[in-house]
C-alpha angles and dihedrals in degrees: 000000000000122000090245093054091048092051091049092052090058093057125097111274092225109043096019089209109086128050119266118260095234133258086022122079092228135067094232149335094287094058091043090053092045090053093049091049092050092051091048090051092052088057091049092232120103091197129221129307109271089217109052094010089208103087131052119262114266113261118206108184106297095347124089116201125212093239136051092234143357089256091057091046091052095046095047098040093061116082109179095182093060095041093245110147093204134237129300111271089217105054099005086211104095133040119267115266113260124201112181107303094343119095114194126213093238135053092232144355088256091060091046091052091046089054088050090053091052091052091051092048089056091051095253110145120228105218132184111265114263128214090020110194114231113252135194111287091231090063099037126131109265091226109044094017089210113086127047115270113255107155105055104298095342135081098222146006088259093059090043091053092045091054092045091056088065092057134166090044146104127245119203118239113216115245092239093050121115089234091056089052092047096050096040089046091054090047092054096041093050096048098110106160106110092196093059124064113230107251125223118262108234105176139010126195130191109232112228113206125188120265095248092055091045092049091052090052093049092046090053092046092050091049091053090048091050089055098042105028091214099157099025094054109110111262093008120148093191124112126240109294089002087278119190138179111244136175129243127183122202142157124284120204097178136042098260109153096024116118109293094007111107102133119099114240125234095220133095096293120145093200095054090043092056092047091047100047105002123234125337122198089204088070097049115136097026093115100038108020089219133077116193094195103030133258102343141114113269130211135158141206087222113085093193090058092053088048087068088067097042109103138168117213090184133047118286138136089220136065126213131226131173125226107204139189108237127190099221095172111166106354126205112216120226129179101184133056117268107177093174095066118123096177145341121288119279113291092021127103104199146005119251108203106205129203127245105072122031095000132059092191133030130263135186117208126196125187101201121080090219094056093081139041132179110249107171137017111216120199118197140165113291 
């Protein structure tokens, strides 16, 4: 057998581009489903819904879905007894997003917004919910403050879109809100410097980024997930793209985040610049003058480490720190400084700088601007 024939035999039998996930003939669930749908089409019979088994599978153009409807897919994908949170009712490819005790209908805000776009393209209006039941204030939507949050920090696609129209901006999180407790709890739990007393978190703001920036982030995250199958792997507890919340400290030239100051400044302020346009590798080193692992974007799971880089150039009783969502993907571990790096090794998505040699506290470094987005602005005692 020639080398070319052998290489071809190891490729997915559907897309013929990615390697097979042995012992299966396909690279992943999507290609397996596509192949099954194509075979069903050739027989002219879409088959019965694998959920209720009483109605035909839903056919959308050339694609045949496993279920008769999204409702059936949602009901039958969730298995409470096994701890499985079920599949996204939008794409039905990734698990639903889970935040604490709340399980959302979609795997991500991007998928929810895509579903919204499809409704609009079919002439289906997206209206504000009526007869909204009152919910606990600590779980309320950050925009309307009436219904319970279900899509990220918002109750509906309408509230999500309304908030996004204000981007770039920050939206205050009430002190009794479950999100405030989650973020401040992470801040306190990850303060690991014994020689520095953990300060009190005074205010937390949700960072609102524009839809184009958000879509680029989700596209990058989905591409990393497609390569690594972090969330879709059977039995996996990882999130899509192996996404994590990580800290980043930077300089603040204005009073953004102080009481009554929620408007981004137009001056030379690194904090406002990150909130306005996210991170830019071209500006790396401006705050520190040194990059241990080359020209990348740095974040840490240790809040007290990021505090070392949080600086005020003006007068304020508070300091600012950003909690970000970072697509870690497949991380390559390093224990020694390598300032000449321009990216992780081939087949890896990030660098995981481990403690024990050159570092006292961890860092994660990404080398793509779309691998990280600011999620929350945390204000704490200086």
